[in-house]
A tleap script that builds the chain and sets N, CA, C and O, in Angstrom:
source leaprc.protein.ff14SB
mol = sequence {
  NMET SER THR ALA LEU ASP THR PRO ARG ALA
  PHE ASP ALA SER ALA SER GLY LEU THR SER
  PRO ALA SER VAL LYS GLU TYR ALA THR GLN
  SER MET SER TRP MET GLN GLU LEU ARG ALA
  GLY ALA GLN ARG GLU SER ASP TYR SER ALA
  ALA LEU LEU SER ARG ALA SER ASP SER LEU
  SER ARG ALA THR GLY VAL ASP LEU ASP HIE
  GLU LEU THR VAL MET MET GLN LEU GLU ARG
  SER TYR GLN ALA THR ALA ARG VAL LEU ALA
  THR VAL ASP ASN MET LEU ALA SER LEU MET
  GLN ALA MET CARG
}
set mol.1.N position { 13.060 118.092 -76.127 }
set mol.1.CA position { 11.986 119.329 -75.804 }
set mol.1.C position { 11.168 118.623 -74.639 }
set mol.1.O position { 10.724 119.387 -73.782 }
set mol.2.N position { 10.960 117.530 -74.522 }
set mol.2.CA position { 9.962 117.343 -72.953 }
set mol.2.C position { 11.570 116.682 -72.034 }
set mol.2.O position { 11.532 116.453 -70.825 }
set mol.3.N position { 12.665 116.500 -72.752 }
set mol.3.CA position { 13.797 116.495 -71.184 }
set mol.3.C position { 13.751 117.985 -70.981 }
set mol.3.O position { 13.598 118.292 -69.799 }
set mol.4.N position { 13.849 119.063 -71.883 }
set mol.4.CA position { 14.208 120.230 -70.969 }
set mol.4.C position { 13.155 121.039 -70.250 }
set mol.4.O position { 13.351 122.025 -69.538 }
set mol.5.N position { 11.724 120.323 -70.623 }
set mol.5.CA position { 10.732 121.188 -69.985 }
set mol.5.C position { 10.828 120.460 -68.420 }
set mol.5.O position { 10.213 121.066 -67.542 }
set mol.6.N position { 11.631 119.075 -67.969 }
set mol.6.CA position { 11.520 118.469 -67.246 }
set mol.6.C position { 12.576 118.655 -66.396 }
set mol.6.O position { 12.656 118.205 -65.253 }
set mol.7.N position { 13.361 119.303 -66.951 }
set mol.7.CA position { 14.861 119.704 -66.154 }
set mol.7.C position { 14.574 120.805 -65.067 }
set mol.7.O position { 13.911 121.805 -65.339 }
set mol.8.N position { 15.034 120.603 -63.994 }
set mol.8.CA position { 14.732 121.547 -62.866 }
set mol.8.C position { 15.274 122.882 -63.004 }
set mol.8.O position { 16.376 122.972 -63.547 }
set mol.9.N position { 14.785 123.771 -62.670 }
set mol.9.CA position { 15.385 125.031 -63.014 }
set mol.9.C position { 14.643 125.960 -61.781 }
set mol.9.O position { 13.566 125.767 -61.217 }
set mol.10.N position { 15.876 127.286 -61.549 }
set mol.10.CA position { 15.439 128.136 -60.339 }
set mol.10.C position { 14.204 129.274 -60.856 }
set mol.10.O position { 14.263 129.923 -61.900 }
set mol.11.N position { 13.258 129.320 -59.998 }
set mol.11.CA position { 12.157 130.470 -60.207 }
set mol.11.C position { 12.449 131.236 -59.104 }
set mol.11.O position { 13.206 130.945 -58.178 }
set mol.12.N position { 11.578 132.571 -59.318 }
set mol.12.CA position { 11.743 133.451 -58.427 }
set mol.12.C position { 10.618 133.055 -57.543 }
set mol.12.O position { 9.480 132.938 -57.998 }
set mol.13.N position { 10.934 132.818 -56.139 }
set mol.13.CA position { 10.233 132.349 -54.974 }
set mol.13.C position { 8.840 133.034 -54.442 }
set mol.13.O position { 7.792 132.519 -54.053 }
set mol.14.N position { 9.230 134.347 -54.573 }
set mol.14.CA position { 8.220 135.296 -54.659 }
set mol.14.C position { 7.035 135.397 -55.384 }
set mol.14.O position { 5.915 135.754 -55.018 }
set mol.15.N position { 7.517 134.968 -56.639 }
set mol.15.CA position { 6.657 135.198 -58.172 }
set mol.15.C position { 5.795 133.689 -58.299 }
set mol.15.O position { 4.688 133.475 -58.793 }
set mol.16.N position { 6.693 132.820 -57.698 }
set mol.16.CA position { 5.810 131.218 -57.897 }
set mol.16.C position { 5.477 130.480 -56.888 }
set mol.16.O position { 4.614 129.621 -57.070 }
set mol.17.N position { 6.097 130.643 -55.553 }
set mol.17.CA position { 5.739 130.202 -54.646 }
set mol.17.C position { 6.675 128.714 -54.437 }
set mol.17.O position { 6.526 128.157 -53.349 }
set mol.18.N position { 7.480 128.166 -55.292 }
set mol.18.CA position { 8.163 127.247 -55.028 }
set mol.18.C position { 9.687 127.781 -54.549 }
set mol.18.O position { 10.421 128.598 -55.103 }
set mol.19.N position { 9.899 126.953 -53.218 }
set mol.19.CA position { 11.136 127.156 -52.900 }
set mol.19.C position { 12.201 126.476 -53.281 }
set mol.19.O position { 13.245 126.889 -52.777 }
set mol.20.N position { 12.304 125.549 -54.018 }
set mol.20.CA position { 13.499 124.629 -54.605 }
set mol.20.C position { 13.184 124.655 -56.057 }
set mol.20.O position { 12.061 124.722 -56.556 }
set mol.21.N position { 14.372 124.591 -56.687 }
set mol.21.CA position { 14.089 124.399 -58.540 }
set mol.21.C position { 13.072 123.273 -58.547 }
set mol.21.O position { 12.763 122.331 -57.818 }
set mol.22.N position { 12.615 123.911 -59.938 }
set mol.22.CA position { 11.579 122.963 -60.098 }
set mol.22.C position { 11.373 123.045 -61.766 }
set mol.22.O position { 11.957 123.921 -62.403 }
set mol.23.N position { 10.422 121.980 -62.479 }
set mol.23.CA position { 10.954 121.815 -63.664 }
set mol.23.C position { 9.546 123.044 -64.187 }
set mol.23.O position { 8.748 123.585 -63.422 }
set mol.24.N position { 9.634 123.206 -65.800 }
set mol.24.CA position { 8.927 124.352 -65.904 }
set mol.24.C position { 7.358 123.469 -66.032 }
set mol.24.O position { 6.493 124.309 -65.785 }
set mol.25.N position { 6.950 122.629 -66.210 }
set mol.25.CA position { 6.212 121.654 -66.128 }
set mol.25.C position { 5.299 121.645 -64.741 }
set mol.25.O position { 4.070 121.600 -64.701 }
set mol.26.N position { 6.168 121.698 -63.666 }
set mol.26.CA position { 5.818 121.745 -62.087 }
set mol.26.C position { 5.525 123.512 -61.828 }
set mol.26.O position { 4.587 124.034 -61.224 }
set mol.27.N position { 6.505 124.062 -62.410 }
set mol.27.CA position { 5.780 125.364 -62.239 }
set mol.27.C position { 4.482 125.811 -62.983 }
set mol.27.O position { 3.756 126.671 -62.485 }
set mol.28.N position { 4.283 125.399 -63.818 }
set mol.28.CA position { 3.261 125.470 -64.914 }
set mol.28.C position { 1.779 125.049 -63.830 }
set mol.28.O position { 0.785 125.774 -63.812 }
set mol.29.N position { 1.876 124.027 -63.162 }
set mol.29.CA position { 1.273 122.977 -62.262 }
set mol.29.C position { 0.930 123.788 -61.044 }
set mol.29.O position { -0.143 123.768 -60.440 }
set mol.30.N position { 1.847 124.405 -60.810 }
set mol.30.CA position { 1.979 125.541 -59.485 }
set mol.30.C position { 1.126 126.818 -59.817 }
set mol.30.O position { 0.330 127.452 -59.124 }
set mol.31.N position { 1.570 126.987 -61.145 }
set mol.31.CA position { 0.886 128.554 -61.371 }
set mol.31.C position { -0.542 128.181 -61.772 }
set mol.31.O position { -1.296 129.132 -61.562 }
set mol.32.N position { -1.149 127.137 -62.267 }
set mol.32.CA position { -2.334 126.990 -62.360 }
set mol.32.C position { -3.201 126.959 -61.087 }
set mol.32.O position { -4.302 127.488 -60.931 }
set mol.33.N position { -2.513 126.264 -60.246 }
set mol.33.CA position { -3.328 126.075 -58.776 }
set mol.33.C position { -3.180 127.448 -58.491 }
set mol.33.O position { -4.289 127.981 -58.508 }
set mol.34.N position { -1.898 128.575 -58.130 }
set mol.34.CA position { -2.025 129.568 -57.812 }
set mol.34.C position { -3.202 130.453 -58.547 }
set mol.34.O position { -4.069 130.977 -57.848 }
set mol.35.N position { -3.205 130.589 -59.835 }
set mol.35.CA position { -4.172 131.533 -60.657 }
set mol.35.C position { -5.994 131.086 -60.103 }
set mol.35.O position { -6.979 131.825 -60.121 }
set mol.36.N position { -5.917 129.979 -59.762 }
set mol.36.CA position { -7.300 129.242 -59.770 }
set mol.36.C position { -7.575 129.714 -58.197 }
set mol.36.O position { -8.756 129.941 -57.933 }
set mol.37.N position { -6.609 129.886 -57.130 }
set mol.37.CA position { -7.019 130.462 -55.936 }
set mol.37.C position { -7.328 131.575 -56.069 }
set mol.37.O position { -8.250 132.042 -55.401 }
set mol.38.N position { -6.561 132.399 -57.076 }
set mol.38.CA position { -6.809 134.086 -57.080 }
set mol.38.C position { -8.361 134.301 -57.871 }
set mol.38.O position { -9.171 135.162 -57.527 }
set mol.39.N position { -8.572 133.297 -59.025 }
set mol.39.CA position { -9.864 133.485 -59.263 }
set mol.39.C position { -10.958 133.375 -58.099 }
set mol.39.O position { -11.722 134.258 -57.708 }
set mol.40.N position { -10.823 132.003 -57.631 }
set mol.40.CA position { -11.830 131.580 -56.766 }
set mol.40.C position { -11.871 132.795 -55.179 }
set mol.40.O position { -12.682 132.771 -54.254 }
set mol.41.N position { -10.851 133.604 -55.356 }
set mol.41.CA position { -11.009 134.620 -54.125 }
set mol.41.C position { -11.768 135.672 -54.858 }
set mol.41.O position { -12.770 136.077 -54.268 }
set mol.42.N position { -11.493 136.220 -56.060 }
set mol.42.CA position { -12.170 137.312 -56.861 }
set mol.42.C position { -13.593 136.876 -56.877 }
set mol.42.O position { -14.463 137.721 -56.671 }
set mol.43.N position { -13.900 135.675 -57.096 }
set mol.43.CA position { -15.400 135.500 -57.417 }
set mol.43.C position { -15.943 135.389 -56.131 }
set mol.43.O position { -17.129 135.702 -56.026 }
set mol.44.N position { -15.214 134.929 -54.901 }
set mol.44.CA position { -15.971 135.308 -53.576 }
set mol.44.C position { -16.269 136.823 -53.382 }
set mol.44.O position { -17.387 137.336 -53.330 }
set mol.45.N position { -15.087 137.429 -53.287 }
set mol.45.CA position { -15.198 138.953 -53.155 }
set mol.45.C position { -16.399 139.685 -54.121 }
set mol.45.O position { -17.098 140.647 -53.802 }
set mol.46.N position { -16.418 138.813 -55.591 }
set mol.46.CA position { -17.555 139.526 -56.208 }
set mol.46.C position { -18.875 139.216 -55.971 }
set mol.46.O position { -19.765 139.987 -56.326 }
set mol.47.N position { -19.157 137.937 -55.282 }
set mol.47.CA position { -20.271 137.543 -54.930 }
set mol.47.C position { -20.594 138.547 -53.496 }
set mol.47.O position { -21.730 138.928 -53.216 }
set mol.48.N position { -19.750 138.773 -52.933 }
set mol.48.CA position { -19.943 139.363 -51.601 }
set mol.48.C position { -20.541 140.902 -51.793 }
set mol.48.O position { -21.652 141.288 -51.430 }
set mol.49.N position { -19.742 141.503 -52.309 }
set mol.49.CA position { -19.985 142.923 -52.694 }
set mol.49.C position { -21.334 143.067 -53.560 }
set mol.49.O position { -21.970 144.120 -53.552 }
set mol.50.N position { -21.803 141.738 -54.442 }
set mol.50.CA position { -22.691 141.727 -55.046 }
set mol.50.C position { -24.396 141.630 -54.174 }
set mol.50.O position { -25.500 142.024 -54.551 }
set mol.51.N position { -23.992 140.986 -53.007 }
set mol.51.CA position { -24.942 140.630 -51.954 }
set mol.51.C position { -25.205 142.093 -51.190 }
set mol.51.O position { -26.245 142.719 -50.981 }
set mol.52.N position { -23.742 142.375 -50.848 }
set mol.52.CA position { -24.121 143.763 -50.146 }
set mol.52.C position { -24.796 144.934 -50.584 }
set mol.52.O position { -25.591 145.601 -49.922 }
set mol.53.N position { -24.359 145.163 -51.929 }
set mol.53.CA position { -25.339 146.068 -52.708 }
set mol.53.C position { -26.508 146.232 -52.683 }
set mol.53.O position { -27.122 147.299 -52.643 }
set mol.54.N position { -27.208 144.347 -52.723 }
set mol.54.CA position { -28.536 144.171 -52.841 }
set mol.54.C position { -29.065 144.473 -51.484 }
set mol.54.O position { -30.082 145.166 -51.513 }
set mol.55.N position { -28.622 144.121 -50.252 }
set mol.55.CA position { -28.852 144.232 -48.879 }
set mol.55.C position { -28.885 146.096 -48.910 }
set mol.55.O position { -29.902 146.740 -48.653 }
set mol.56.N position { -27.973 146.515 -49.161 }
set mol.56.CA position { -27.801 148.120 -48.791 }
set mol.56.C position { -28.838 148.725 -50.061 }
set mol.56.O position { -29.073 149.897 -49.768 }
set mol.57.N position { -29.352 148.457 -51.011 }
set mol.57.CA position { -30.310 148.844 -52.098 }
set mol.57.C position { -31.905 148.631 -51.053 }
set mol.57.O position { -32.783 149.458 -50.804 }
set mol.58.N position { -31.771 147.217 -50.648 }
set mol.58.CA position { -33.277 146.640 -49.950 }
set mol.58.C position { -33.170 147.618 -48.465 }
set mol.58.O position { -34.203 148.197 -48.128 }
set mol.59.N position { -32.199 147.746 -47.795 }
set mol.59.CA position { -32.423 148.421 -46.665 }
set mol.59.C position { -32.876 149.970 -46.916 }
set mol.59.O position { -33.767 150.568 -46.313 }
set mol.60.N position { -32.143 150.405 -47.826 }
set mol.60.CA position { -32.543 152.029 -48.156 }
set mol.60.C position { -33.968 152.032 -49.026 }
set mol.60.O position { -34.630 153.069 -49.017 }
set mol.61.N position { -34.318 151.173 -49.583 }
set mol.61.CA position { -35.643 151.175 -49.877 }
set mol.61.C position { -36.838 150.914 -48.613 }
set mol.61.O position { -38.036 151.192 -48.644 }
set mol.62.N position { -36.152 150.373 -47.675 }
set mol.62.CA position { -37.139 149.759 -46.544 }
set mol.62.C position { -37.067 151.400 -45.725 }
set mol.62.O position { -38.083 152.048 -45.473 }
set mol.63.N position { -35.776 151.822 -45.429 }
set mol.63.CA position { -35.641 153.378 -44.840 }
set mol.63.C position { -36.415 154.167 -45.479 }
set mol.63.O position { -37.102 154.917 -44.784 }
set mol.64.N position { -36.522 154.233 -46.658 }
set mol.64.CA position { -37.230 155.673 -46.922 }
set mol.64.C position { -38.292 155.383 -47.537 }
set mol.64.O position { -38.879 156.339 -48.043 }
set mol.65.N position { -38.754 154.335 -47.667 }
set mol.65.CA position { -40.145 153.764 -48.054 }
set mol.65.C position { -40.387 154.151 -49.871 }
set mol.65.O position { -41.500 154.389 -50.340 }
set mol.66.N position { -39.169 154.142 -50.646 }
set mol.66.CA position { -39.000 154.667 -51.740 }
set mol.66.C position { -38.527 153.544 -52.938 }
set mol.66.O position { -37.317 153.315 -52.925 }
set mol.67.N position { -39.232 152.893 -53.860 }
set mol.67.CA position { -38.665 151.726 -54.635 }
set mol.67.C position { -38.176 152.555 -55.782 }
set mol.67.O position { -38.858 153.080 -56.662 }
set mol.68.N position { -36.526 152.589 -55.578 }
set mol.68.CA position { -35.747 153.610 -56.961 }
set mol.68.C position { -36.381 152.513 -58.130 }
set mol.68.O position { -36.817 153.229 -59.031 }
set mol.69.N position { -36.452 152.062 -58.239 }
set mol.69.CA position { -36.630 151.184 -59.809 }
set mol.69.C position { -37.942 151.961 -60.358 }
set mol.69.O position { -37.997 152.653 -61.375 }
set mol.70.N position { -39.078 151.655 -59.357 }
set mol.70.CA position { -40.386 152.489 -59.645 }
set mol.70.C position { -40.028 153.908 -59.790 }
set mol.70.O position { -40.398 154.582 -60.751 }
set mol.71.N position { -39.346 154.328 -58.883 }
set mol.71.CA position { -39.296 156.266 -59.145 }
set mol.71.C position { -38.713 156.616 -60.517 }
set mol.71.O position { -39.156 157.457 -61.299 }
set mol.72.N position { -37.503 155.721 -60.698 }
set mol.72.CA position { -36.747 156.163 -62.307 }
set mol.72.C position { -37.737 155.804 -63.305 }
set mol.72.O position { -37.902 156.628 -64.204 }
set mol.73.N position { -38.344 154.875 -63.327 }
set mol.73.CA position { -39.514 154.372 -64.276 }
set mol.73.C position { -40.571 155.666 -64.631 }
set mol.73.O position { -40.772 156.000 -65.798 }
set mol.74.N position { -41.100 156.225 -63.691 }
set mol.74.CA position { -42.015 156.999 -63.381 }
set mol.74.C position { -41.364 158.123 -64.165 }
set mol.74.O position { -42.040 158.619 -65.067 }
set mol.75.N position { -39.920 158.677 -63.904 }
set mol.75.CA position { -39.099 159.768 -63.917 }
set mol.75.C position { -38.861 159.650 -65.385 }
set mol.75.O position { -38.956 160.731 -65.966 }
set mol.76.N position { -38.610 158.750 -66.048 }
set mol.76.CA position { -38.321 158.497 -67.629 }
set mol.76.C position { -39.640 158.518 -68.086 }
set mol.76.O position { -39.688 158.928 -69.245 }
set mol.77.N position { -40.759 158.223 -67.603 }
set mol.77.CA position { -42.277 158.761 -68.624 }
set mol.77.C position { -42.500 160.017 -68.677 }
set mol.77.O position { -42.677 160.620 -69.736 }
set mol.78.N position { -42.521 160.812 -66.957 }
set mol.78.CA position { -42.568 162.356 -67.145 }
set mol.78.C position { -41.418 162.836 -67.959 }
set mol.78.O position { -41.511 163.670 -68.860 }
set mol.79.N position { -40.575 162.378 -67.658 }
set mol.79.CA position { -39.321 163.352 -69.258 }
set mol.79.C position { -39.746 162.921 -70.691 }
set mol.79.O position { -39.415 163.658 -71.620 }
set mol.80.N position { -40.383 161.900 -70.922 }
set mol.80.CA position { -40.790 161.481 -72.484 }
set mol.80.C position { -42.017 162.527 -72.739 }
set mol.80.O position { -42.146 163.095 -73.823 }
set mol.81.N position { -43.182 162.792 -71.304 }
set mol.81.CA position { -44.263 163.711 -71.867 }
set mol.81.C position { -43.608 164.848 -71.833 }
set mol.81.O position { -43.826 165.431 -72.895 }
set mol.82.N position { -43.003 165.382 -71.238 }
set mol.82.CA position { -42.769 166.600 -71.226 }
set mol.82.C position { -42.116 166.887 -73.020 }
set mol.82.O position { -42.609 167.709 -73.792 }
set mol.83.N position { -40.849 165.910 -73.361 }
set mol.83.CA position { -40.688 166.487 -74.442 }
set mol.83.C position { -41.802 166.250 -75.558 }
set mol.83.O position { -41.821 166.926 -76.587 }
set mol.84.N position { -42.655 165.324 -75.307 }
set mol.84.CA position { -43.711 165.299 -76.231 }
set mol.84.C position { -44.591 166.748 -76.210 }
set mol.84.O position { -44.957 167.314 -77.240 }
set mol.85.N position { -44.830 167.184 -74.990 }
set mol.85.CA position { -45.950 168.117 -74.813 }
set mol.85.C position { -44.774 169.426 -75.497 }
set mol.85.O position { -45.349 170.180 -76.281 }
set mol.86.N position { -43.188 169.755 -75.268 }
set mol.86.CA position { -42.530 170.284 -75.909 }
set mol.86.C position { -42.810 171.031 -77.031 }
set mol.86.O position { -43.072 172.216 -77.235 }
set mol.87.N position { -42.661 169.830 -77.855 }
set mol.87.CA position { -42.649 169.317 -79.215 }
set mol.87.C position { -44.084 170.229 -79.536 }
set mol.87.O position { -44.101 171.374 -79.987 }
set mol.88.N position { -45.280 169.386 -79.169 }
set mol.88.CA position { -46.476 169.963 -79.408 }
set mol.88.C position { -46.733 171.478 -79.285 }
set mol.88.O position { -47.626 171.921 -80.007 }
set mol.89.N position { -46.154 172.245 -78.564 }
set mol.89.CA position { -46.200 173.644 -78.321 }
set mol.89.C position { -45.171 174.308 -79.196 }
set mol.89.O position { -45.366 175.352 -79.819 }
set mol.90.N position { -44.120 173.646 -79.185 }
set mol.90.CA position { -43.255 174.376 -80.557 }
set mol.90.C position { -44.004 174.284 -81.845 }
set mol.90.O position { -43.956 175.231 -82.630 }
set mol.91.N position { -44.867 172.942 -82.185 }
set mol.91.CA position { -45.490 173.003 -83.383 }
set mol.91.C position { -46.598 174.012 -83.376 }
set mol.91.O position { -46.628 174.920 -84.206 }
set mol.92.N position { -47.423 173.877 -82.534 }
set mol.92.CA position { -48.678 174.976 -82.528 }
set mol.92.C position { -48.217 176.467 -82.799 }
set mol.92.O position { -48.748 177.088 -83.719 }
set mol.93.N position { -46.956 177.221 -81.786 }
set mol.93.CA position { -46.241 178.393 -81.993 }
set mol.93.C position { -46.012 178.418 -83.546 }
set mol.93.O position { -46.623 179.347 -84.074 }
set mol.94.N position { -45.312 177.663 -84.387 }
set mol.94.CA position { -45.175 177.671 -85.678 }
set mol.94.C position { -46.202 177.811 -86.376 }
set mol.94.O position { -46.290 178.707 -87.216 }
set mol.95.N position { -47.055 177.030 -86.163 }
set mol.95.CA position { -48.362 177.306 -86.797 }
set mol.95.C position { -49.180 178.865 -86.540 }
set mol.95.O position { -49.567 179.564 -87.477 }
set mol.96.N position { -49.292 179.110 -85.553 }
set mol.96.CA position { -50.013 180.391 -85.277 }
set mol.96.C position { -48.967 181.357 -86.165 }
set mol.96.O position { -49.458 182.008 -87.088 }
set mol.97.N position { -47.368 181.467 -85.866 }
set mol.97.CA position { -46.696 182.247 -86.476 }
set mol.97.C position { -46.743 182.137 -88.267 }
set mol.97.O position { -46.766 183.168 -88.940 }
set mol.98.N position { -46.750 181.048 -88.770 }
set mol.98.CA position { -47.174 181.056 -90.172 }
set mol.98.C position { -48.707 181.838 -90.302 }
set mol.98.O position { -48.952 182.754 -91.087 }
set mol.99.N position { -49.551 181.302 -89.441 }
set mol.99.CA position { -50.748 181.997 -89.687 }
set mol.99.C position { -51.174 183.592 -89.156 }
set mol.99.O position { -52.229 184.187 -89.378 }
set mol.100.N position { -49.994 184.053 -88.393 }
set mol.100.CA position { -50.009 185.523 -88.447 }
set mol.100.C position { -49.239 186.217 -89.946 }
set mol.100.O position { -49.722 187.038 -90.725 }
set mol.101.N position { -48.102 185.647 -89.977 }
set mol.101.CA position { -47.421 185.953 -91.573 }
set mol.101.C position { -48.660 186.012 -92.593 }
set mol.101.O position { -49.069 187.083 -93.043 }
set mol.102.N position { -49.188 184.842 -92.900 }
set mol.102.CA position { -50.455 184.846 -93.673 }
set mol.102.C position { -51.148 186.014 -93.406 }
set mol.102.O position { -50.586 186.852 -94.112 }
set mol.103.N position { -51.782 186.399 -92.975 }
set mol.103.CA position { -52.663 187.679 -91.998 }
set mol.103.C position { -52.480 189.229 -92.636 }
set mol.103.O position { -53.202 190.160 -92.993 }
set mol.104.N position { -51.100 188.913 -92.551 }
set mol.104.CA position { -50.234 190.310 -92.656 }
set mol.104.C position { -50.182 190.710 -94.087 }
set mol.104.O position { -49.584 191.732 -94.421 }
savepdb mol mol.pdb
quit
């Protein structure tokens, strides 16, 4: 099995980057290098995108004078307050309706 892995074979040059026949071991080594380069490139792009997003958010916040995190927090608190008030009003309405029915 070891000899079969060391036997030179022809691989697709566009897929492997190998221009001459190579063993499966060499192909695996080249593939690992290629995958590592791709991973490093993707990591750099991801880091760049995250930094760009952060800077854009900061610039928007400075330009508009609005802190979006704070505004979203306040909006969620207002929504919860509205829901609680709506429940209280519905309960009071039901109580008044029950009282009116009892008086009839």
